[in-house]
N, C-alpha and C positions, 0 to 999 in steps of 0.2 A: 401187612400194611402197604407194601409197595403194590400188591395186586389191587387193593382198594383204590389207590391213587390212580393207577393206570386205567382201571375200570371206570372210575369217575371221569377221567379225562376223555375216554372214548365216548361215553354217554354224552358228555357236554359237547363234544365235537359233532356228534350225530344230531343233537338237538339244534345246533346252530344251522345245520344244513336243512333241517326239517322246516324251518320258517323261511318262506319266500319273501323277497324284497317287495315292499309296497310299490305301487305304480308311481313313477315320477311325473311331475307336472309336464315335462317336455314330452314324454311318451303319451300322456293323456291328450295333450293339445294336438299332437301329430295324428293320433288315431281319430280324434274328432274332425280334424281337417280332412282326412282321407275318407271318412264315412259321409262327409257332407251332411251332417246331422240336420242343419237348418233346412236344407233343400229337401231332405227326406220327410221332415215334418210338414213342410209346405205341400209337397206332393200328396202326402197322406191326407191332409185336410181337404185338398181339392178332390181327391178320389173318394173321400167319404160322402160327398154330395149325393152320389147314387144310393148309398146305404141310407142316408138321412131321408131322401125322397121316398124310398121304399118303406121306411118306418113311418113316415108321415102319412102315406097312403093307407097303411094298415091302421093307424090311429083314427083317421077319418072314417074308414070302414067300420071300425068298432063303435065309434061315436054315433054315426048315422044309421048303422045297420044295413047300409046299402052294399050289396055284393058288386054291383056295377056302379062306378062313381059317376055322378052327374058332372056337368061342366063346372058348376059351383063347387062341388066336392073336390074336383081336380085342382081348381084354383086355390082352395083352402089348403090342400095338401102341399102344393107348391109354395105357398106363403109360409106354412109351418116349417117346411124343409129349409127355406131361406132363413127364417128366424133362427133355427137350430144351427145352421151353417155359420151365420154371422156371429152368433154367440160363441160357438166353438172357436172360430177364427180369432175373435177378439180376446178370448181368455188365453189362448195359446200365444198370441202376440205379446201379451202382458208378461208371460213367463219368460225367464231366461233359459231357453231350451239347452243352449250350449253349456251353461253352468250346471243344470240338472243332469245332463248326460255325463259331464265330467265327474260329478259327484258319484254317479252310479258306476262309472268306469273305475274310479278309485276304490269304491267299496267292493267290487266283485273281481277285478283283475289284479293279478300280480304284475310286476314289471316284466317278468319273463313272458307271461301270457300276452301282455300288450305288445311286446316286441314281435312275437310270433304273429299276432293279428295284423300289426303294421306291415310286416313282411308280406303277408298274404294280400293285404289291401293294395300294396304297391305293384302287384302283378296285374296283368290284363284280366285274368280270370277273377281275381278278387274284386276289381272295379266293376266287372260285368255282374257278378253276383250281388254286389252292394247296390247297383242301380236297379236290379230286378226285385230286391226285397220288398219295397213298397207295393209293387204290382202284385206280388205273390200274396202279401198281407191283404190287399184290397180284394183280390179274387176269392181268397179263402173266406173273408168276412161276408162278401156278397153271396157266396154259395151257401154259407151257414144260414144267413137271413132268408134266402129263398127256400131252403129246405125247411126251416122252422115255420115259415108262412104257409107252405104247401102241405104241411103235415097236420091232419086234423087232430091227432093225438096230442100235439103240443097245445092246441087251443083248449082242449079238455083239461089238460094238466094245469094250464095257466088259470082257467076258471076255478078248478078245484083249489089251487093254491090261494087265489084271491078270496075264496069263500072261507078257507081255513084261517087266513089272516084276519078277515072280518070277524069270525067267531072268536078268535083269541082276543082281539081288540075290544069286542063288545063286552067282555067280562071285566075289563078294567074300569075302575071308577073314574069319572070325569071330574075335572077341577070345578069347584063351585065358583061362580063369578064373584069377584070381590064386592063386598057390600060398599056402596057409595056412602061415605061419611057425610053427614050434613055439613054444609059450609059454615064456618065460624064467622060470626060478625064482629 
């Protein structure tokens, strides 16, 4: 009987250590401050303009069928990029990025992990890496877009996917327009 009690006590003690403490509000706020999350989002939005312009040019090329864009095509691409940029900027301004990031930190980080992250961010190396992350993300995104646009196989795959989607959708019954009931007098 004593063995069972000791064994149960040891298991209970180990279980208590297995569960890490959730992130505290103080640690979450400190990490958010050190990551400059709002500045990072602003920089990401600004740096996305290049990607949006590239996507807009591709859209105009697809729509017009022109390999070389005319002046009018280029103007349209710039206008589309600006519309997309303004829309993205507006949507992100309406969101509370600080709150969203805090919720994500609370969901994924334990208190111990946040303390280690804060300790790292308080170093010059941590701040340097944190400042470079948006640039790295921007460059990776731009390189992916460039490679996708320059790869003829991607266009073929996209066209095949579009055709497959059209084929699937064409098999679905369409809703019948509701009959207009005669007006009661």
